[in-house]
N, C-alpha and C positions, 0 to 999 in steps of 0.2 A: 634646364637652366632657370634658376630662380628670377622672378619679375624684377628685382632690383638690379641684377647683373644684366639682364636684357636691356632694361631702360639705359644704364650706364654705357653698355656697348653701343647702342644706337647713338646716343649722344656723342660718344667719341668718334664714330664713324662719320656722323654729320659734320662735326668739327673739322676733322682732317679733310673730308671732302671739300668743304667750303674754303679752307685754307689753301689746299694744294691741288684741287681739281679732281675730276672724275677717275683719273688713272692712279690715284694714290693707293699705295699698298700699306698693309700693317699687319702686325701679328697680335696674338692675344695678350702679350704684354703691354700693349697700348692702353688697355683698359684698367691698368694699375700703375701706381706710383712706383719709383724705384726701390722703395723700401717695401719688403714683403711683410706687410702688417696684417694680412689675412690669409694665411696659407690654405685654408679650406676653400675659400672663394677662388683663389688662384688655381687650385687644382680642379675646381668645377668647370672653370674656363678652359683649362688645358684639356680636360677630358672631353668636353663638347667639341673643341677644335681638332684634337689629335685622334682620339679614339672613335668618337661618334661619327665624325665627318671626314677623317682622314685628309685634312687640309694640309697644304704646304705651309712652311714656316711663315712666309709672307703671302697674303691674298689681297685682292683689290677690296677696298673699304666698301665699295658699292655692292659687291657679292655678299660680304658678311652682313651688311646692313639688311639686304633683301632676305637672306637666310633666317636672321633672327626675327625680323618683322613678320615673316610668314609662319613663325613658330616652329622651325626646324630645330 
């Protein structure tokens, strides 16, 4: 996952956690606007989420943040 996507994903996780608490879940779609303006980046996130890590559609933001921060 490219550095810019990692940074954005961590920021989104941090925001969701601060707004809704440690138990909040999210999907990789949370990293994007409702408009698909960068399909390659969306596919990169989807590949990381679905193919690389076989994650469920919704996962805890704390788990995703930890995985990304650790470089997984």
